[in-house]
Backbone bond lengths (Angstrom), bond angles and torsions (degrees), N, CA, C in turn:
res aa  C-N    CA-C-N  psi(-1)  N-CA   C-N-CA  omega(-1)  CA-C   N-CA-C  phi
1 X - - - 1.461 - - 1.508 111.10 -
2 X 1.373 118.16 142.36 1.480 117.05 176.37 1.497 114.75 -78.48
3 X 1.348 118.02 12.95 1.427 122.46 179.89 1.532 110.02 -154.21
4 X 1.290 120.49 157.69 1.475 121.62 169.20 1.526 108.66 -119.29
5 X 1.346 112.66 152.20 1.469 120.09 -171.82 1.500 108.17 -135.21
6 X 1.309 118.87 134.92 1.479 121.02 169.69 1.535 107.76 -127.08
7 X 1.372 111.97 150.15 1.510 118.47 174.77 1.566 104.83 -86.35
8 X 1.310 112.10 117.90 1.520 120.19 -177.79 1.514 105.47 -125.87
9 X 1.330 115.91 123.85 1.449 121.97 -178.05 1.444 113.17 47.71
10 X 1.364 117.44 40.93 1.467 123.78 176.41 1.511 114.80 83.31
11 X 1.323 117.24 -1.29 1.488 122.11 -176.30 1.482 108.83 -110.25
12 X 1.336 116.15 148.44 1.480 121.52 175.35 1.576 107.86 -88.72
13 X 1.322 117.19 107.88 1.402 123.57 -173.35 1.507 114.88 -113.18
14 X 1.302 120.18 134.95 1.431 127.60 177.13 1.571 108.15 -67.83
15 X 1.325 117.59 126.11 1.457 121.86 179.79 1.520 109.84 -101.14
16 X 1.387 115.88 -47.24 1.428 121.10 175.28 1.542 109.33 -136.06
17 X 1.318 118.95 155.70 1.405 122.04 -178.88 1.497 113.03 -151.25
18 X 1.331 116.55 140.44 1.448 124.32 173.23 1.574 110.77 -111.77
19 X 1.360 113.43 8.36 1.459 117.00 174.99 1.489 111.99 -101.69
20 X 1.337 121.98 128.38 1.437 123.46 -173.21 1.524 112.93 -61.30
21 X 1.328 118.87 -25.68 1.436 121.37 -174.35 1.527 111.21 -91.29
22 X 1.328 116.62 -8.60 1.480 122.79 -177.19 1.514 111.32 -112.02
23 X 1.340 117.62 118.65 1.435 120.78 -169.59 1.567 110.85 -107.66
24 X 1.305 122.28 147.20 1.421 122.80 171.93 1.484 108.63 -58.99
25 X 1.335 116.53 142.93 1.456 129.14 -172.08 1.471 114.75 77.73
26 X 1.351 120.22 -1.41 1.474 120.86 172.58 1.530 107.84 -63.61
27 X 1.294 116.68 142.41 1.517 122.18 176.89 1.514 108.77 -105.96
28 X 1.355 114.67 123.79 1.423 122.32 -178.94 1.484 106.67 -87.75
29 X 1.396 117.20 124.37 1.438 122.45 -177.68 1.503 112.74 -108.75
30 X 1.369 116.29 -30.01 1.474 120.04 -179.94 1.556 108.30 -141.25
31 X 1.320 114.16 158.28 1.488 120.13 168.14 1.541 104.34 -135.16
32 X 1.311 112.66 125.97 1.520 119.04 -174.59 1.508 110.49 50.98
33 X 1.315 115.82 41.02 1.444 122.79 176.30 1.552 116.59 65.19
34 X 1.362 115.03 18.07 1.467 121.15 175.57 1.528 105.45 -115.16
35 X 1.341 112.82 152.07 1.481 119.44 171.32 1.532 110.39 -53.42
36 X 1.353 118.73 138.87 1.435 121.19 -171.66 1.497 114.47 -55.24
37 X 1.421 116.06 -46.10 1.443 116.23 -177.08 1.533 112.36 -71.37
38 X 1.299 118.90 -28.72 1.457 120.09 173.07 1.544 111.19 -65.58
39 X 1.346 115.55 -41.39 1.477 118.55 -178.39 1.559 111.79 -70.27
40 X 1.345 114.05 -31.52 1.473 118.14 178.21 1.561 116.10 -79.18
41 X 1.307 117.28 -6.27 1.436 121.64 -173.53 1.513 110.25 -59.25
42 X 1.383 115.73 -41.86 1.457 118.75 178.48 1.469 116.49 -63.29
43 X 1.337 116.60 -27.24 1.474 124.35 175.64 1.497 112.18 -80.02
44 X 1.301 114.15 -44.74 1.461 121.14 -174.70 1.534 115.77 -49.96
45 X 1.304 116.46 -35.88 1.465 119.24 -175.29 1.512 113.29 -70.21
46 X 1.336 117.00 -13.43 1.466 121.54 176.13 1.497 116.00 -94.74
47 X 1.383 116.46 -0.87 1.461 120.12 -175.69 1.554 104.31 -105.10
48 X 1.414 115.44 145.41 1.390 120.43 177.06 1.490 114.76 -54.40
49 X 1.279 120.04 135.90 1.475 125.07 -170.30 1.535 116.84 -102.44
50 X 1.331 115.61 27.04 1.436 116.88 -174.59 1.555 113.48 -61.17
51 X 1.307 115.52 -34.44 1.494 117.79 175.44 1.549 106.48 -156.97
52 X 1.286 115.83 155.15 1.476 122.55 178.22 1.530 111.60 -63.00
53 X 1.288 117.88 -43.35 1.492 123.43 -179.88 1.519 109.49 -62.82
54 X 1.366 119.14 -38.29 1.450 120.75 -179.42 1.508 109.57 -70.32
55 X 1.354 117.87 -40.42 1.476 119.85 177.15 1.513 110.87 -62.15
56 X 1.348 115.68 -45.56 1.476 121.07 -179.54 1.549 110.55 -58.06
57 X 1.334 115.84 -33.90 1.464 117.16 -173.19 1.530 109.02 -76.88
58 X 1.308 120.81 -36.93 1.444 121.81 -173.34 1.515 116.27 -100.95
59 X 1.279 117.84 -9.08 1.445 121.60 -170.02 1.555 112.39 -59.32
60 X 1.365 117.02 -39.87 1.434 119.41 -179.24 1.472 114.96 -77.25
61 X 1.382 119.16 -8.74 1.435 121.90 -174.61 1.532 111.69 -81.80
62 X 1.295 117.89 -17.50 1.522 121.66 -172.57 1.527 109.14 -90.93
63 X 1.318 117.88 78.41 1.399 122.48 -173.51 1.521 113.77 -62.94
64 X 1.349 117.26 -27.80 1.478 118.75 -178.93 1.510 112.05 -66.13
65 X 1.370 116.68 -21.42 1.497 118.32 179.12 1.452 113.21 -85.64
66 X 1.337 117.68 -1.36 1.488 118.62 -177.46 1.557 109.09 -103.64
67 X 1.359 117.19 156.85 1.439 118.92 171.04 1.481 111.42 -65.20
68 X 1.338 117.28 158.23 1.517 119.76 -174.40 1.532 111.47 -69.64
69 X 1.328 117.95 -28.43 1.448 121.16 178.68 1.547 112.06 -131.78
70 X 1.258 118.88 135.29 1.469 122.08 173.92 1.503 107.64 -155.73
71 X 1.372 113.94 169.88 1.481 120.01 -176.96 1.515 108.32 -123.46
72 X 1.315 114.25 127.11 1.465 122.56 173.31 1.494 111.95 -88.91
73 X 1.311 115.59 130.67 1.457 122.42 169.59 1.490 110.57 -95.48
74 X 1.353 117.84 121.29 1.471 124.02 -174.72 1.552 110.74 -101.70
75 X 1.329 115.84 141.58 1.466 118.34 174.56 1.490 112.43 -53.67
76 X 1.350 115.98 124.59 1.441 121.87 -173.99 1.486 111.68 109.77
77 X 1.350 120.79 -6.89 1.418 126.24 174.03 1.522 118.06 100.06
78 X 1.294 119.36 -2.95 1.469 119.81 179.92 1.476 109.75 -74.12
79 X 1.349 114.19 146.48 1.495 121.23 176.87 1.512 110.47 -120.35
80 X 1.405 116.11 129.79 1.433 120.35 -175.64 1.563 109.12 -118.39
81 X 1.311 117.25 118.22 1.440 119.43 178.83 1.571 108.42 -83.25
82 X 1.288 115.78 132.54 1.488 124.19 178.29 1.467 112.20 -112.60
83 X 1.313 117.48 124.50 1.472 122.59 175.96 1.541 110.10 -121.73
84 X 1.357 116.85 99.57 1.457 120.49 -173.87 1.488 114.53 -65.46
85 X 1.332 116.49 -11.27 1.503 120.24 179.03 1.486 112.83 -94.03
86 X 1.359 116.06 -4.66 1.461 121.02 179.88 1.535 109.42 -97.31
87 X 1.286 114.04 144.78 1.501 120.32 178.49 1.556 108.73 -72.99
88 X 1.301 121.52 123.39 1.495 118.52 176.77 1.495 113.86 -57.48
89 X 1.302 113.98 141.44 1.480 119.54 -171.69 1.519 114.67 -98.59
90 X 1.340 117.10 -0.79 1.476 121.40 -175.38 1.551 109.39 -123.44
91 X 1.329 114.61 150.74 1.465 120.00 172.26 1.528 110.73 -63.51
92 X 1.254 118.35 153.75 1.441 123.12 178.24 1.479 111.49 -67.67
93 X 1.343 117.28 129.41 1.481 120.07 -177.01 1.544 104.93 -131.29
94 X 1.355 114.44 156.41 1.440 121.35 176.59 1.500 114.19 120.12
95 X 1.287 117.63 -148.90 1.430 123.49 -176.05 1.509 109.95 -82.25
96 X 1.382 116.91 91.09 1.436 123.90 -172.46 1.520 111.07 -106.51
97 X 1.279 117.87 135.17 1.426 122.93 178.32 1.524 110.71 -110.25
98 X 1.328 118.45 153.15 1.452 124.47 -176.43 1.514 108.95 -58.12
99 X 1.260 120.17 149.18 1.468 126.92 178.20 1.486 112.01 -97.23
100 X 1.361 118.07 -11.65 1.446 121.11 -179.65 1.518 107.60 -132.91
101 X 1.370 114.26 168.55 1.469 116.94 177.22 1.516 109.78 -67.90
102 X 1.315 115.49 126.94 1.469 125.75 -176.01 1.537 109.04 -130.10
103 X 1.300 114.44 146.34 1.487 119.33 175.24 1.540 106.52 -122.94
104 X 1.324 118.07 125.12 1.452 123.61 -178.81 1.553 107.29 -116.84
105 X 1.317 118.46 115.26 1.462 121.76 179.32 1.525 107.34 -91.75
106 X 1.297 118.59 105.11 1.435 126.89 -177.13 1.590 110.63 -78.86
107 X 1.288 117.49 150.52 1.444 120.66 177.20 1.520 112.78 -59.54
108 X 1.324 120.19 -27.27 1.451 123.36 -178.57 1.474 112.56 -77.19
109 X 1.321 122.38 0.53 1.449 125.54 -177.19 1.461 117.59 92.89
110 X 1.385 116.79 -6.27 1.441 122.93 175.62 1.514 111.02 -80.90
111 X 1.351 114.88 129.90 1.447 120.63 177.24 1.540 103.99 -105.53
112 X 1.347 116.56 114.98 1.459 120.03 178.94 1.524 108.71 -98.12
113 X 1.333 115.47 122.25 1.505 123.39 -178.15 1.564 107.23 -110.49
114 X 1.258 117.20 109.91 1.433 122.97 -179.70 1.541 111.23 -87.18
115 X 1.320 118.04 119.36 1.500 122.73 178.82 1.525 108.01 -118.39
116 X 1.330 117.72 98.69 1.504 119.52 -174.46 1.467 115.47 -73.25
117 X 1.347 117.10 -20.47 1.508 117.83 -174.02 1.504 108.94 -164.84
118 X 1.366 115.96 160.63 1.434 122.05 169.51 1.517 109.09 -117.28
119 X 1.324 119.32 24.73 1.465 121.63 -178.33 1.471 113.68 -67.70
120 X 1.357 119.53 -23.56 1.414 124.51 -178.80 1.518 109.66 -128.01
121 X 1.322 121.40 146.76 1.487 121.63 174.50 1.482 112.15 -62.91
122 X 1.336 116.86 -19.33 1.514 117.84 -178.31 1.543 107.96 -65.52
123 X 1.343 119.09 -34.85 1.454 117.73 179.39 1.481 111.55 -64.40
124 X 1.296 116.31 -44.50 1.467 120.29 179.98 1.514 112.55 -62.73
125 X 1.308 115.96 -42.39 1.502 120.37 179.02 1.480 110.12 -66.77
126 X 1.300 119.45 -41.62 1.486 123.26 177.99 1.532 111.22 -59.82
127 X 1.342 114.84 -40.32 1.444 118.45 179.13 1.548 111.62 -66.54
128 X 1.326 116.85 -42.75 1.501 121.46 175.54 1.544 111.89 -59.43
129 X 1.326 115.59 -41.63 1.476 118.29 175.39 1.486 113.44 -62.58
130 X 1.346 114.56 -41.09 1.447 118.64 -179.49 1.531 111.21 -66.40
131 X 1.342 117.91 -37.61 1.436 120.46 175.70 1.481 113.83 -64.30
132 X 1.309 119.14 -44.36 1.477 122.31 176.82 1.561 110.11 -62.59
133 X 1.345 117.29 -35.25 1.504 120.53 -179.42 1.564 110.06 -72.52
134 X 1.376 119.30 -16.69 1.386 124.19 -175.15 1.559 112.60 -99.97
135 X 1.289 116.09 29.18 1.492 121.20 -170.57 1.516 111.87 -60.58
136 X 1.331 117.33 -25.68 1.462 119.46 -176.65 1.534 111.56 -93.99
137 X 1.257 118.57 7.08 1.472 121.73 -177.31 1.506 111.54 -69.16
138 X 1.374 117.35 146.22 1.440 120.35 172.47 1.489 110.54 -65.88
139 X 1.323 115.81 -41.34 1.470 123.30 177.32 1.504 110.12 -157.25
140 X 1.385 116.64 143.89 1.456 121.14 176.69 1.522 109.02 -103.30
141 X 1.335 112.63 124.42 1.508 116.32 178.51 1.558 106.65 -110.03
142 X 1.332 115.33 120.67 1.438 123.33 -179.99 1.574 106.41 -89.28
143 X 1.307 114.81 115.45 1.496 118.39 177.23 1.566 111.40 -90.87
144 X 1.318 119.62 102.51 1.416 122.73 -175.84 1.553 112.96 -106.86
145 X 1.306 115.89 17.82 1.435 117.86 179.00 1.545 113.58 -62.15
146 X 1.336 116.94 133.47 1.432 117.55 -176.94 1.451 118.13 75.81
147 X 1.318 119.35 3.85 1.476 125.39 179.87 1.459 107.40 -78.07
148 X 1.310 119.22 105.22 1.468 123.77 -176.46 1.503 115.09 -82.85
149 X 1.386 120.55 2.88 1.360 123.04 173.34 1.517 111.82 101.04
150 X 1.281 113.70 -147.13 1.534 121.68 -171.44 1.512 111.37 139.40
151 X 1.325 118.22 -121.63 1.445 123.09 177.21 1.570 105.43 -96.01
152 X 1.365 112.88 144.55 1.457 115.52 179.32 1.508 112.32 -59.21
153 X 1.348 119.63 126.77 1.455 121.23 -175.42 1.573 113.75 -83.40
154 X 1.296 114.67 63.01 1.515 120.86 -176.35 1.547 107.71 -61.61
155 X 1.303 119.88 -36.62 1.459 121.39 -175.53 1.554 109.58 -66.21
156 X 1.349 112.27 -44.30 1.504 114.85 179.32 1.537 111.99 -64.75
157 X 1.360 117.06 -36.62 1.442 118.68 176.33 1.512 111.22 -62.21
158 X 1.311 117.45 -42.34 1.421 123.14 -179.52 1.526 112.86 -63.83
159 X 1.380 114.49 -27.36 1.437 117.56 -176.42 1.582 113.02 -83.73
160 X 1.361 114.89 -9.76 1.489 116.12 -175.67 1.556 113.80 -127.73
161 X 1.366 118.64 -19.32 1.400 118.74 -174.57 1.539 111.92 -77.63
162 X 1.369 116.16 131.84 1.458 120.33 -175.06 1.512 112.26 -111.41
163 X 1.306 117.92 3.10 1.461 121.44 177.62 1.527 107.75 -143.12
164 X 1.342 120.28 169.35 1.450 121.63 175.53 1.526 110.86 -57.38
165 X 1.345 113.05 147.79 1.510 117.73 177.43 1.527 108.13 -145.95
166 X 1.334 114.06 154.05 1.409 120.28 179.39 1.522 111.53 -113.91
167 X 1.291 115.74 159.23 1.447 122.04 169.05 1.497 110.48 -98.59
168 X 1.331 114.76 -169.41 1.449 119.04 178.67 1.501 112.45 -76.17
169 X 1.315 115.90 165.63 1.462 124.46 170.83 1.581 106.12 -107.07
170 X 1.324 114.23 138.22 1.444 115.02 179.59 1.535 112.79 -142.57
171 X 1.263 115.32 159.07 1.498 121.91 175.12 1.533 109.07 -118.99
172 X 1.310 114.59 150.64 1.446 118.93 176.97 1.493 109.72 -138.23
173 X 1.330 121.43 144.04 1.495 121.40 -176.65 1.509 112.19 -67.62
174 X 1.354 111.42 146.54 1.482 119.31 171.27 1.569 110.14 -113.22
175 X 1.317 113.87 130.80 1.443 118.07 179.35 1.576 109.83 -94.94
176 X 1.244 114.50 110.52 1.494 121.25 176.96 1.567 109.28 -119.56
177 X 1.286 113.95 119.46 1.501 117.74 -171.89 1.485 114.42 -53.07
178 X 1.365 117.26 -45.16 1.428 120.61 -178.26 1.568 113.06 -61.85
179 X 1.274 114.21 -42.76 1.474 121.42 177.90 1.501 110.14 -62.79
180 X 1.311 117.59 -42.93 1.490 120.84 179.47 1.545 109.78 -68.52
181 X 1.332 116.71 -35.95 1.477 117.02 178.25 1.517 111.79 -66.32
182 X 1.335 117.08 -40.38 1.480 121.37 176.52 1.517 109.71 -62.30
183 X 1.281 118.90 -42.19 1.500 122.19 178.33 1.456 114.25 -65.20
184 X 1.364 117.01 -27.51 1.437 118.48 -178.96 1.515 114.91 -64.83
185 X 1.416 114.60 -22.07 1.489 116.12 -176.53 1.558 108.87 -78.33
186 X 1.293 119.49 -10.41 1.483 119.66 -179.49 1.496 113.16 -73.10
187 X 1.376 114.79 -12.89 1.514 116.77 176.19 1.450 115.83 86.57
188 X 1.333 120.79 -6.69 1.482 121.19 176.99 1.559 105.33 -142.68
189 X 1.298 115.07 143.50 1.487 117.85 178.46 1.527 111.69 -67.72
190 X 1.317 115.93 142.29 1.521 118.41 177.33 1.499 112.53 -76.71
191 X 1.299 116.82 143.14 1.461 120.61 173.37 1.510 111.09 -61.80
192 X 1.356 115.65 -39.00 1.447 120.41 177.99 1.501 107.78 -137.23
193 X 1.380 117.09 149.40 1.433 118.15 179.31 1.605 108.02 -69.09
194 X 1.343 111.40 167.92 1.441 118.20 -176.82 1.580 109.23 -71.99
195 X 1.319 113.59 -36.33 1.525 120.89 -174.82 1.525 110.02 -97.81
196 X 1.303 115.30 126.61 1.466 121.37 174.01 1.531 110.38 -129.47
197 X 1.325 117.61 147.69 1.417 119.60 177.32 1.549 111.22 -107.84
198 X 1.303 118.50 136.08 1.435 123.14 -176.61 1.530 112.50 -103.21
199 X 1.295 116.17 137.16 1.505 121.87 177.31 1.533 107.92 -123.28
200 X 1.330 114.78 146.69 1.470 118.68 169.55 1.590 113.19 77.38
201 X 1.338 113.04 -173.47 1.413 126.72 -4.63 1.548 115.79 -71.65
202 X 1.300 118.72 142.24 1.434 121.57 -178.07 1.526 106.75 -95.28
203 X 1.329 117.02 132.32 1.462 122.62 175.93 1.547 111.10 -96.42
204 X 1.365 112.85 137.31 1.407 118.98 176.62 1.504 109.37 -118.87
205 X 1.328 116.93 136.45 1.438 122.32 179.75 1.530 110.03 -89.06
206 X 1.309 118.42 147.86 1.452 121.41 -176.78 1.512 115.64 -66.42
207 X 1.324 116.92 151.46 1.428 120.95 173.65 1.551 109.91 -80.77
208 X 1.292 112.90 146.50 1.508 119.58 -177.31 1.500 112.06 -66.48
209 X 1.356 119.51 -25.22 1.420 122.25 -179.23 1.495 115.21 -105.10
210 X 1.358 116.62 20.48 1.451 119.99 177.84 1.540 111.61 -65.25
211 X 1.314 113.51 146.83 1.536 119.71 176.47 1.509 107.14 -63.34
212 X 1.347 118.91 128.34 1.402 122.77 -171.75 1.514 117.18 -106.10
213 X 1.337 116.51 2.00 1.459 118.76 179.70 1.475 115.52 -72.08
214 X 1.313 117.01 173.03 1.466 121.29 -179.85 1.538 112.01 -65.56
215 X 1.293 114.64 144.81 1.480 119.82 -177.72 1.519 111.63 -144.12
216 X 1.321 115.40 154.18 1.493 119.61 171.52 1.559 106.28 -152.19
217 X 1.329 114.39 164.67 1.461 121.24 -178.85 1.467 110.75 -126.80
218 X 1.334 116.36 141.79 1.471 124.52 176.20 1.527 105.32 -114.65
219 X 1.341 115.08 123.17 1.517 122.08 -176.76 1.542 108.07 -132.36
220 X 1.332 113.16 167.69 1.351 122.53 171.16 1.570 111.61 -150.98
221 X 1.303 119.84 -172.45 1.446 122.09 -177.87 1.536 115.39 -65.77
222 X 1.345 116.39 -10.87 1.419 121.86 173.98 1.434 116.19 -80.35
223 X 1.357 118.87 -11.92 1.470 125.35 179.63 1.502 107.98 -79.16
224 X 1.334 117.53 109.19 1.456 119.76 -170.54 1.543 108.78 -136.80
225 X 1.338 113.74 164.03 1.455 124.45 172.65 1.544 111.76 54.43
226 X 1.367 115.91 -116.70 1.443 118.38 -177.70 1.523 114.20 -63.44
227 X 1.347 115.54 -25.48 1.496 119.51 173.71 1.531 108.33 -63.97
228 X 1.340 115.33 -42.84 1.482 114.06 177.50 1.499 116.45 -71.43
229 X 1.334 118.07 -28.61 1.440 121.65 170.21 1.523 111.17 -55.25
230 X 1.330 114.25 -44.27 1.503 120.03 -179.05 1.503 109.95 -67.92
231 X 1.291 119.23 -45.87 1.465 122.64 -179.42 1.496 111.12 -62.68
232 X 1.357 117.02 -43.50 1.446 122.44 -178.51 1.526 108.77 -60.13
233 X 1.288 121.40 -45.03 1.494 124.47 177.59 1.508 111.97 -63.31
234 X 1.357 112.73 -45.48 1.497 119.88 178.70 1.535 111.48 -53.57
235 X 1.333 112.83 -47.28 1.441 121.62 -175.53 1.557 109.67 -71.71
236 X 1.308 116.16 -44.09 1.499 121.30 177.32 1.526 112.55 -57.34
237 X 1.370 116.02 -36.30 1.451 120.46 -177.14 1.525 111.10 -88.31
238 X 1.336 120.00 6.44 1.445 124.26 178.95 1.477 112.53 52.74
239 X 1.360 117.29 42.85 1.429 122.93 -174.60 1.527 111.17 -76.62
240 X 1.330 117.82 -27.58 1.461 121.41 -179.61 1.477 112.32 169.43
241 X 1.279 118.37 -176.71 1.458 123.47 -178.28 1.533 111.38 -66.85
242 X 1.308 114.88 145.50 1.494 121.26 166.09 1.511 107.86 -114.30
243 X 1.307 116.90 121.08 1.467 123.03 -169.26 1.525 111.24 -123.06
244 X 1.306 118.42 149.56 1.459 120.74 174.12 1.537 113.17 123.13
245 X 1.275 116.92 -126.76 1.507 124.10 -175.78 1.521 108.76 -121.84
246 X 1.320 118.80 155.04 1.480 121.72 175.87 1.562 109.45 -56.33
247 X 1.330 109.08 141.22 1.495 115.50 177.03 1.485 114.85 -71.49
248 X 1.316 119.45 177.27 1.421 123.91 -168.11 1.562 114.13 -66.63
249 X 1.357 115.27 -38.87 1.473 115.73 -179.97 1.514 111.68 89.87
250 X 1.349 113.76 44.45 1.525 117.46 -174.92 1.588 105.08 -122.54
251 X 1.374 109.95 172.52 1.439 115.20 173.73 1.553 106.34 -145.29
252 X 1.328 117.19 165.41 1.423 121.26 -173.06 1.519 113.93 -112.97
253 X 1.299 117.05 -146.33 1.464 126.82 -178.03 1.552 110.81 54.14
254 X 1.322 116.54 51.98 1.460 119.01 173.81 1.515 113.58 -74.07
255 X 1.348 114.49 149.38 1.490 117.63 165.15 1.497 108.95 -78.04
256 X 1.296 119.35 130.62 1.488 123.59 -172.64 1.458 111.06 -124.34
257 X 1.302 120.11 137.32 1.437 123.53 170.26 1.558 107.99 -136.64
258 X 1.301 117.95 142.74 1.444 120.53 -174.36 1.569 109.41 -116.33
259 X 1.282 112.45 153.60 1.434 123.44 -179.86 1.612 107.65 -126.05
260 X 1.298 117.49 73.35 1.464 119.83 -170.17 1.538 113.07 -60.05
261 X 1.372 114.85 -27.74 1.450 115.37 -177.95 1.517 111.46 -69.78
262 X 1.325 118.00 -15.51 1.461 122.40 179.82 1.549 109.83 -114.79
263 X 1.313 116.30 1.40 1.461 116.30 -178.59 1.491 113.91 66.21
264 X 1.343 118.09 30.68 1.446 122.62 -173.55 1.536 111.98 -125.40
265 X 1.297 116.13 161.52 1.478 122.14 168.70 1.549 109.27 -144.12
266 X 1.343 113.72 162.09 1.449 119.94 -177.47 1.563 107.16 -135.65
267 X 1.288 116.02 132.73 1.416 119.64 176.78 1.570 110.68 -131.23
268 X 1.270 114.73 146.72 1.515 121.23 175.19 1.487 107.55 -140.96
269 X 1.311 115.23 138.05 1.469 120.17 179.97 1.513 111.85 -61.28
270 X 1.305 118.94 145.51 1.491 122.19 178.76 1.532 110.43 -109.25
271 X 1.308 118.80 0.94 1.494 119.28 -179.62 1.515 112.12 -148.46
272 X 1.300 114.32 160.51 1.489 123.70 170.28 1.480 107.87 -111.63
273 X 1.345 116.02 128.21 1.481 119.72 -170.27 1.579 111.56 -108.86
274 X 1.353 116.79 147.45 1.374 121.50 -177.18 1.592 108.11 -140.11
275 X 1.282 116.62 157.80 1.462 121.06 172.87 1.517 108.13 -63.63
276 X 1.328 119.46 161.35 1.479 120.41 179.29 1.455 115.46 -55.64
277 X 1.341 118.33 -26.88 1.482 121.45 -179.89 1.525 111.88 -90.16
278 X 1.344 119.99 4.27 1.422 124.70 174.16 1.539 114.73 96.29
279 X 1.306 117.11 -1.30 1.430 120.54 176.33 1.506 112.64 -67.50
280 X 1.366 119.85 146.32 1.491 120.46 -178.33 1.521 107.11 -64.48
281 X 1.363 112.88 141.70 1.551 122.18 176.01 1.429 113.90 -106.50
282 X 1.437 115.69 -45.58 1.434 119.83 -171.67 1.493 108.83 -70.32
283 X 1.364 114.58 134.41 1.476 121.46 -175.31 1.487 113.80 78.12
284 X 1.316 119.39 1.81 1.428 124.27 -177.23 1.568 110.88 -118.78
285 X 1.350 114.21 -51.66 1.459 120.26 -178.79 1.493 113.35 72.56
286 X 1.343 116.41 -177.06 1.432 123.43 -178.05 1.473 109.64 -94.77
287 X 1.303 116.17 122.94 1.478 119.33 176.80 1.540 109.75 -86.09
288 X 1.331 115.69 127.76 1.509 117.81 -176.93 1.588 111.04 -67.97
289 X 1.314 114.02 158.30 1.465 120.91 175.28 1.544 111.73 -66.54
290 X 1.339 113.65 -33.59 1.508 120.88 177.94 1.483 106.74 -129.00
291 X 1.378 114.49 117.07 1.475 120.96 -177.15 1.520 110.31 -83.60
292 X 1.284 117.91 119.38 1.504 123.07 -179.42 1.553 105.18 -133.56
293 X 1.333 117.34 91.59 1.455 119.95 -178.99 1.535 113.90 -79.37
294 X 1.315 115.53 156.43 1.433 123.46 174.83 1.599 103.83 -70.89
295 X 1.379 116.39 138.88 1.438 121.00 -177.83 1.567 110.53 -124.24
296 X 1.333 111.38 159.83 1.479 113.18 175.30 1.493 112.27 -67.52
297 X 1.351 118.67 -30.84 1.400 125.80 175.67 1.540 111.11 -57.96
298 X 1.360 115.56 -42.45 1.494 116.77 179.97 1.511 109.12 -68.40
299 X 1.309 119.37 -37.19 1.458 121.74 178.04 1.513 111.92 -63.97
300 X 1.249 118.19 -39.54 1.486 125.00 178.16 1.508 111.81 -66.17
301 X 1.349 116.18 -44.19 1.463 120.85 -175.91 1.505 111.87 -77.92
302 X 1.356 116.82 -25.48 1.489 118.68 -172.61 1.518 113.76 75.43
303 X 1.351 119.69 5.09 1.425 125.69 -179.37 1.531 107.93 -95.64
304 X 1.319 115.93 129.87 1.492 120.79 -178.70 1.486 109.46 -81.92
305 X 1.368 117.36 79.46 1.428 124.79 -177.38 1.574 110.53 -66.49
306 X 1.271 118.75 -32.25 1.477 122.79 176.03 1.536 106.87 -56.55
307 X 1.322 118.87 -50.80 1.456 122.87 -177.26 1.520 109.18 -65.78
308 X 1.297 118.73 -45.12 1.464 121.84 -177.20 1.535 111.02 -62.27
309 X 1.373 115.55 -40.48 1.487 118.50 177.68 1.463 111.73 -69.29
310 X 1.354 117.90 -42.37 1.413 122.35 175.43 1.519 114.58 -57.06
311 X 1.338 117.34 -42.22 1.436 122.20 -179.34 1.497 110.33 -63.12
312 X 1.354 116.59 -48.27 1.491 120.97 -179.03 1.569 109.20 -62.46
313 X 1.363 118.00 -38.93 1.490 118.63 178.65 1.466 111.72 -68.41
314 X 1.365 115.74 -38.37 1.491 117.84 179.14 1.542 112.67 -63.15
315 X 1.341 114.89 -36.82 1.453 118.36 -179.45 1.497 111.68 -69.05
316 X 1.342 118.05 -32.59 1.473 123.48 -173.55 1.512 112.56 -88.57
317 X 1.335 120.20 -8.11 1.434 121.07 -176.08 1.552 110.91 -69.48
């Protein structure tokens, strides 16, 4: 999509845009002269339904589910025509996050290390290098907003955790022929098998050479999968404040099969995940210690108030 949209305070708000007529902080009130939620209903049924906030976050990202042309009605009366087959003519504007690991040494002594993904081990190693280089920092703030995960960053956890920490607890289905045969007499397939196997939570002891300075994490609803694994262990080990918005509430390790002749793939989750104490995790996510939501005012001003608030809170912890 040539723009991104978030639901903020019940409104559909433009966060970034590559369309010259559509500005960050614009509020979308209609699409093709229909109320936004009514128009999105046909798309919503194809998006995973683990939680309303998760659906709201990703629904505009699936451009293949949208018509090729439509018209956005903006608060104030402006109308913006969108052609998904046309190349956007403007540079991306709005609330943009770094695409690579970056370290920003702020004048207040906070070192902000942005980690956009855990898709590649290079991200994890770059973050560890940046942490070691920030040894004189008053506090290190890890910015994980929009980090969609990848591989579990166990090496990064080992480099920073100063006390014991646990991972999630999860269950996975067991296929036992006799149980399946008995269930077949019920006349309807079961949503889940009768027999499940539970794993965890596994506890990890800290490394003797872990970085011991003060730390905090900034997250949002874009922190998902392996990013959430990292935040869950960070929080369980009482390593520092978690600040921002609730995380996505997803889990990984899907079973995947591909259909290269059609350019398609299919994935289905192989486990149900829980917090170490047994509370549901999927569709819930990790709630921060300090809630700092993205606001329309921040988008209008162009000032990253989430980051500024998180830095002040990290210093005072």
